[in-house]
ROMARBA-491317 format. One line per field, with one value per residue (C-alpha): y, x, z; residue number from 0; chain; residue in three letters. Coordinates in steps of 0.05 Angstrom, whole numbers, always signed. Each point is the difference from the previous one (the first is absolute). Layout:
N
y: c(Y / ...) $
x: c(X / ...) $
z: c(Z / ...) $
i: c(NUM / ...) $
ch: c(A / ...) $
aa: c(Ala / ...) $
END
This chain:
329
y: c(+200 / -35 / +12 / -25 / -23 / -55 / +20 / -14 / +22 / -65 / -71 / -56 / +42 / -43 / +56 / -45 / -46 / +62 / +29 / -66 / -7 / +72 / -8 / -64 / +29 / +62 / -45 / -40 / +66 / +11 / +45 / -7 / -6 / +5 / -12 / +22 / -39 / +46 / -46 / -35 / -54 / -72 / -9 / +55 / +12 / -27 / -67 / -1 / +10 / -49 / +48 / +31 / -58 / +45 / +39 / -25 / +8 / +62 / +7 / -2 / +64 / +22 / +57 / +32 / +8 / +35 / +46 / +20 / +10 / -54 / -55 / -61 / -8 / +27 / +11 / -44 / -60 / +8 / -13 / -71 / -22 / -43 / -60 / +43 / +54 / +53 / +31 / -1 / +38 / -47 / +15 / -7 / -8 / +66 / +34 / -14 / +47 / +54 / +57 / -13 / -4 / +63 / +37 / -19 / +27 / +65 / +9 / -10 / +43 / +58 / +1 / -1 / +52 / +45 / -4 / -10 / -66 / +35 / +17 / -72 / -29 / -64 / -16 / +15 / -54 / -54 / +52 / +22 / -72 / -24 / +60 / +44 / -51 / -65 / +33 / -59 / +40 / -13 / -76 / -13 / +19 / -16 / -1 / -25 / -2 / -48 / +39 / -14 / +17 / +46 / +75 / +12 / +20 / -59 / +10 / +75 / -12 / -46 / +50 / +58 / -39 / -27 / +56 / -46 / -50 / -61 / -17 / -71 / +2 / -50 / -2 / +3 / +50 / +14 / +4 / +49 / +44 / -3 / +26 / +58 / +15 / -6 / +73 / +19 / -50 / +29 / +72 / -16 / -33 / +60 / +48 / -44 / -9 / +67 / -33 / -18 / -73 / -30 / -59 / -41 / -44 / -38 / -76 / -37 / -69 / -65 / +17 / -55 / -17 / +28 / +59 / +40 / -11 / +17 / +63 / +25 / -15 / +41 / +58 / -6 / -3 / +58 / +47 / +68 / +11 / -56 / -51 / -72 / -33 / -72 / -39 / -65 / -56 / -46 / -50 / -26 / -65 / +36 / +53 / -49 / -45 / +58 / -10 / -74 / +13 / +57 / +47 / +36 / -23 / -4 / -51 / -40 / -4 / -14 / -54 / -24 / +0 / -30 / -11 / -65 / -54 / -62 / -56 / +42 / +60 / +64 / +4 / +49 / -22 / +27 / -35 / -15 / +61 / +1 / +57 / +40 / +56 / +42 / -3 / +19 / +59 / +20 / -2 / +45 / +48 / +3 / +14 / +53 / +33 / +3 / +28 / +54 / +22 / +2 / +35 / +42 / +21 / +4 / +7 / -57 / -44 / -74 / -65 / -12 / -72 / -52 / -67 / -58 / -62 / -53 / -65 / -55 / +46 / +48 / +75 / +47 / +71 / +63 / +71 / +47 / +64 / +47 / -51 / +7 / -60 / -19 / -35 / -75 / -37) $
x: c(+156 / -21 / -73 / -22 / -61 / +15 / -48 / -15 / -60 / +1 / -8 / +51 / +60 / +17 / -22 / -14 / +60 / +44 / -28 / +13 / +71 / +17 / -28 / +40 / +63 / -4 / -12 / +62 / +39 / -13 / -62 / -65 / -53 / -75 / -43 / -73 / -45 / -54 / -19 / -67 / +14 / +10 / +69 / +33 / +57 / -41 / -7 / +72 / +26 / -52 / -31 / -69 / -40 / -60 / +2 / -70 / -31 / -46 / +3 / +77 / +39 / +38 / +39 / -62 / -33 / +62 / +7 / -74 / +10 / -47 / +49 / -22 / +67 / +71 / +38 / +56 / -45 / -7 / +75 / +22 / +72 / +16 / +46 / +56 / -4 / -41 / -58 / -64 / -65 / -46 / -53 / -73 / -63 / -24 / +51 / -45 / -52 / +48 / -27 / -73 / +18 / +42 / -59 / -43 / +53 / +5 / -76 / -3 / +59 / -15 / -70 / +23 / +55 / -38 / +55 / -1 / +19 / +58 / +29 / +2 / +71 / -20 / +71 / +35 / -32 / +54 / +55 / -31 / -8 / +70 / +42 / -40 / -40 / +41 / +68 / +27 / +63 / +22 / -6 / +20 / +56 / -42 / -74 / -24 / -70 / -28 / -62 / -60 / +12 / -60 / +10 / -49 / -2 / +39 / +58 / +1 / +3 / +59 / +38 / -16 / +28 / +63 / +18 / +46 / -15 / +38 / -28 / +4 / -13 / -9 / +54 / -51 / -42 / -49 / +57 / +37 / -62 / +0 / +71 / -20 / -58 / +37 / +19 / -72 / -25 / +45 / -18 / -75 / +7 / +38 / -53 / -57 / +30 / +36 / +66 / +66 / +4 / +68 / +12 / +58 / +9 / -30 / +8 / -9 / -25 / -10 / +52 / +4 / +49 / -41 / +26 / -61 / +12 / +74 / -14 / -54 / +44 / +57 / -50 / -16 / +73 / +20 / -57 / +23 / -56 / +2 / +52 / -4 / +50 / -16 / -43 / -30 / +3 / -59 / +4 / -70 / +16 / +36 / -54 / -58 / +32 / +0 / -75 / +10 / +58 / -39 / +59 / +53 / +44 / +56 / -40 / -16 / +75 / +25 / -52 / +2 / -76 / -24 / -68 / -4 / -47 / -6 / -50 / -41 / -3 / +40 / +36 / +49 / +54 / +65 / +66 / -16 / +24 / +66 / +49 / +1 / +50 / -52 / -47 / +56 / +14 / -73 / +4 / +61 / -40 / -57 / +48 / +35 / -68 / -14 / +70 / -11 / -65 / +31 / +65 / -15 / -72 / -1 / +74 / -1 / +60 / -15 / +39 / +8 / +25 / -52 / +12 / -41 / +4 / -24 / -25 / +48 / +47 / +30 / +8 / -2 / +24 / -10 / +19 / -45 / +32 / +23 / -9 / -35 / -37 / -20 / -65 / +9 / -56) $
z: c(+192 / -64 / -19 / -68 / -39 / -52 / -55 / -72 / -42 / -40 / +24 / -6 / +22 / +61 / +47 / +58 / -7 / -8 / +65 / +36 / -26 / +17 / +71 / +13 / -32 / +45 / +60 / -18 / -4 / +73 / -3 / +38 / -55 / -2 / -62 / -5 / -47 / -29 / -57 / +11 / -52 / +22 / -32 / +39 / +49 / +58 / -36 / -21 / +71 / +28 / +50 / +8 / +28 / +13 / -66 / -19 / +69 / -3 / +75 / +5 / +14 / -62 / -32 / -30 / +67 / +26 / -60 / +8 / +75 / +23 / +25 / +39 / +35 / +5 / -65 / +26 / -4 / -76 / -10 / -17 / -10 / -61 / +3 / -30 / +54 / -37 / +37 / -41 / +9 / -39 / -52 / +18 / -42 / +27 / -45 / -59 / +29 / +24 / -42 / +19 / +74 / -7 / -32 / +60 / +47 / -40 / +0 / +75 / +19 / -46 / +27 / +72 / -10 / -47 / -53 / -75 / -32 / -35 / +69 / +23 / -4 / -37 / -24 / +66 / +43 / -8 / +10 / +65 / +23 / -15 / +19 / +48 / +39 / -4 / -13 / -40 / -15 / +72 / -10 / -72 / -47 / -62 / -15 / -68 / -28 / -52 / -23 / -42 / -73 / -11 / +6 / +56 / +73 / +28 / -49 / +12 / +75 / -10 / -43 / +46 / +58 / -34 / -50 / -41 / -56 / -24 / -69 / -29 / -75 / -57 / -54 / -56 / -38 / +56 / +50 / -44 / -2 / +76 / +0 / -44 / +46 / +67 / +3 / -16 / +52 / +55 / -20 / +3 / +68 / +26 / -24 / +24 / +70 / +5 / +21 / -31 / -24 / -16 / -47 / +29 / -61 / -58 / +1 / -66 / +22 / -37 / -52 / -52 / -56 / -58 / -39 / +20 / +74 / -6 / -40 / +47 / +60 / -29 / -8 / +74 / +19 / -44 / +19 / +26 / +50 / +51 / +25 / -23 / +47 / -21 / -48 / +25 / -52 / -13 / +58 / -3 / +37 / +56 / +9 / -5 / +53 / +49 / +8 / +16 / +48 / +32 / -1 / -40 / -57 / +50 / +40 / -63 / -17 / +70 / +15 / -72 / -11 / -65 / -32 / -40 / -22 / +44 / -10 / -47 / +47 / +7 / +67 / +31 / +48 / +30 / -13 / -73 / -39 / -36 / +12 / -65 / -12 / -36 / +60 / +47 / -45 / +5 / +76 / -5 / -46 / +51 / +56 / -42 / -12 / +75 / +12 / -52 / +31 / +69 / -17 / -61 / +12 / +76 / +17 / +51 / +13 / -7 / -3 / -75 / +6 / -18 / +34 / -24 / +43 / -49 / +29 / -17 / -40 / +49 / -7 / -60 / +13 / -43 / +17 / -39 / +24 / -56 / -55 / -67 / -26 / -71 / -14 / -2 / -36) $
i: c(0 / 1 / 2 / 3 / 4 / 5 / 6 / 7 / 8 / 9 / 10 / 11 / 12 / 13 / 14 / 15 / 16 / 17 / 18 / 19 / 20 / 21 / 22 / 23 / 24 / 25 / 26 / 27 / 28 / 29 / 30 / 31 / 32 / 33 / 34 / 35 / 36 / 37 / 38 / 39 / 40 / 41 / 42 / 43 / 44 / 45 / 46 / 47 / 48 / 49 / 50 / 51 / 52 / 53 / 54 / 55 / 56 / 57 / 58 / 59 / 60 / 61 / 62 / 63 / 64 / 65 / 66 / 67 / 68 / 69 / 70 / 71 / 72 / 73 / 74 / 75 / 76 / 77 / 78 / 79 / 80 / 81 / 82 / 83 / 84 / 85 / 86 / 87 / 88 / 89 / 90 / 91 / 92 / 93 / 94 / 95 / 96 / 97 / 98 / 99 / 100 / 101 / 102 / 103 / 104 / 105 / 106 / 107 / 108 / 109 / 110 / 111 / 112 / 113 / 114 / 115 / 116 / 117 / 118 / 119 / 120 / 121 / 122 / 123 / 124 / 125 / 126 / 127 / 128 / 129 / 130 / 131 / 132 / 133 / 134 / 135 / 136 / 137 / 138 / 139 / 140 / 141 / 142 / 143 / 144 / 145 / 146 / 147 / 148 / 149 / 150 / 151 / 152 / 153 / 154 / 155 / 156 / 157 / 158 / 159 / 160 / 161 / 162 / 163 / 164 / 165 / 166 / 167 / 168 / 169 / 170 / 171 / 172 / 173 / 174 / 175 / 176 / 177 / 178 / 179 / 180 / 181 / 182 / 183 / 184 / 185 / 186 / 187 / 188 / 189 / 190 / 191 / 192 / 193 / 194 / 195 / 196 / 197 / 198 / 199 / 200 / 201 / 202 / 203 / 204 / 205 / 206 / 207 / 208 / 209 / 210 / 211 / 212 / 213 / 214 / 215 / 216 / 217 / 218 / 219 / 220 / 221 / 222 / 223 / 224 / 225 / 226 / 227 / 228 / 229 / 230 / 231 / 232 / 233 / 234 / 235 / 236 / 237 / 238 / 239 / 240 / 241 / 242 / 243 / 244 / 245 / 246 / 247 / 248 / 249 / 250 / 251 / 252 / 253 / 254 / 255 / 256 / 257 / 258 / 259 / 260 / 261 / 262 / 263 / 264 / 265 / 266 / 267 / 268 / 269 / 270 / 271 / 272 / 273 / 274 / 275 / 276 / 277 / 278 / 279 / 280 / 281 / 282 / 283 / 284 / 285 / 286 / 287 / 288 / 289 / 290 / 291 / 292 / 293 / 294 / 295 / 296 / 297 / 298 / 299 / 300 / 301 / 302 / 303 / 304 / 305 / 306 / 307 / 308 / 309 / 310 / 311 / 312 / 313 / 314 / 315 / 316 / 317 / 318 / 319 / 320 / 321 / 322 / 323 / 324 / 325 / 326 / 327 / 328) $
ch: c(A / A / A / A / A / A / A / A / A / A / A / A / A / A / A / A / A / A / A / A / A / A / A / A / A / A / A / A / A / A / A / A / A / A / A / A / A / A / A / A / A / A / A / A / A / A / A / A / A / A / A / A / A / A / A / A / A / A / A / A / A / A / A / A / A / A / A / A / A / A / A / A / A / A / A / A / A / A / A / A / A / A / A / A / A / A / A / A / A / A / A / A / A / A / A / A / A / A / A / A / A / A / A / A / A / A / A / A / A / A / A / A / A / A / A / A / A / A / A / A / A / A / A / A / A / A / A / A / A / A / A / A / A / A / A / A / A / A / A / A / A / A / A / A / A / A / A / A / A / A / A / A / A / A / A / A / A / A / A / A / A / A / A / A / A / A / A / A / A / A / A / A / A / A / A / A / A / A / A / A / A / A / A / A / A / A / A / A / A / A / A / A / A / A / A / A / A / A / A / A / A / A / A / A / A / A / A / A / A / A / A / A / A / A / A / A / A / A / A / A / A / A / A / A / A / A / A / A / A / A / A / A / A / A / A / A / A / A / A / A / A / A / A / A / A / A / A / A / A / A / A / A / A / A / A / A / A / A / A / A / A / A / A / A / A / A / A / A / A / A / A / A / A / A / A / A / A / A / A / A / A / A / A / A / A / A / A / A / A / A / A / A / A / A / A / A / A / A / A / A / A / A / A / A / A / A / A / A / A / A / A / A / A / A / A / A / A / A / A / A / A / A / A / A / A / A / A / A / A) $
aa: c(Met / Ile / Thr / Ala / Val / Val / Tyr / Ser / Glu / Ser / Gly / Gly / Thr / Phe / Lys / Thr / Thr / Thr / Thr / Ala / Asn / Leu / Ala / Val / Ala / Leu / Glu / Arg / Met / Gly / Leu / Asp / Val / Cys / Val / Ile / Asp / Leu / Asp / Pro / Gln / Glu / Gly / Asn / Leu / Thr / Ser / Leu / Phe / Asp / Val / Gly / Glu / Phe / Arg / Ser / Asp / Pro / Asp / Ala / Asp / Asn / Ile / Val / Lys / His / Ile / Leu / Glu / Met / Pro / Asp / Gly / Pro / Phe / Glu / Asp / Leu / Ile / Glu / Thr / Ser / Glu / Glu / Gly / Val / Asp / Val / Ile / Pro / Ser / His / Asp / Met / Leu / Gly / Asp / Phe / Thr / Ser / Asn / Leu / Glu / Gln / Lys / Ile / Asp / Tyr / Glu / Thr / Gly / Met / Lys / Asn / Met / Ser / Arg / Glu / Glu / Phe / Pro / Arg / Tyr / Glu / Leu / Leu / Tyr / Asp / Leu / Leu / Trp / Asp / Lys / Glu / Gln / Leu / His / Glu / Arg / Tyr / Asp / Ala / Val / Leu / Ile / Asp / Pro / Asn / Ala / Arg / Ala / Glu / Asp / Leu / Leu / Tyr / Asn / Ala / Ile / Tyr / Ala / Met / Arg / Thr / Leu / Val / Ala / Pro / Val / Lys / Pro / Ala / Gly / Lys / Gly / Asn / Leu / Ser / Leu / Gly / Gly / Leu / Glu / Glu / Leu / Val / Thr / Asn / Met / Glu / Gln / His / Leu / Asp / Ile / Glu / Val / Gly / Leu / Ser / Cys / Val / Val / Pro / Ser / Gly / Val / Gly / Gln / Thr / Asn / Ala / His / Gln / Gln / Tyr / Thr / Lys / Gln / Phe / Glu / Asn / Asn / Glu / Tyr / Tyr / Pro / Thr / Pro / Val / Ser / Ile / Pro / Asn / Arg / Glu / Ser / Leu / Met / Asp / Thr / Met / Trp / Glu / Ala / Arg / Gly / Ser / Ala / Phe / Lys / Val / Leu / Glu / Glu / Arg / Trp / Lys / Thr / Phe / Glu / Gln / Asp / Gly / Glu / Met / Val / Ser / Glu / Pro / Gly / Gln / Arg / Gly / Val / Arg / Asp / Arg / Glu / Leu / Glu / Thr / Ala / Arg / Asp / Leu / Tyr / Ser / Leu / Ala / Ala / Phe / Ile / Ala / Thr / Glu / Thr / Phe / Asp / Ile / Asp / Val / Asp / Thr / Glu / Leu / Val / Leu / Glu / Ile / Asp / Gly / Tyr / Gly / Glu / Glu / Arg / Phe / Asp / Val / Gly / Asp / Thr / Glu / Arg / Glu / Val / Thr / Ala) $
END
């Protein structure tokens, strides 16, 4: 099965929108997909998919309680299904206090079991929950995690459970440094967690038309260490509208969502967006990225034909199988 953490050390790399688009693309390819939101920020995957009604309720059951083995109900009840068919385990405010709650658990259990703190498996808890206890591999073909950005217990639990990274990066100086540090990052994680961590691919995102962006993107694409199957052009309007449409870029294009000014206020409505070739190409790029991860990283056969049923315009079809794409900005 596909198990991946979409992770970047720096902000502004479209980590959450990349996760959402990958999840929906894999779902459209015929896979059963679950995404786990481990980011306690407000503007996260839970918000984008319009789930998690009880994320701020301190008494509500949530993913943290299950990781720490103190659930208030069955794990199944945590799962919500988005409008586009992707199952989501929502974020919860309790994620922000994960490490402090974990420390309390370690203090209690090491005292009860007469063991040292170093012996406690602090990074294995999510792995044990997902695969040993809940056996999600029997239900899903793909599980993706949108983690918190800080290198702490929650992130390490995600990486220990998934073992594979997808890395969105900025096509700028800071992003280029991230590329140079990716091998070191993976090596450090492997040593810290005592496991093998694979990097599926690097995804330059928000690529503009400036010379600097183009040059940095070529460096990403020509690096000899990690695959760069696609580069995602700067489609700020398309990606921003995902938050208003509460769904993927594919939903934005099919339902033709658009954000615009009306009577002095900004509104977002379906049926208003024009059909732009460059945005259709971006949808094809995103679908191609998902196909690469499925087929090249995990050796899973998927349907590589993207079919967009655009409201009022009819169908647009793209087959992303065995094709190489150039960046279109």
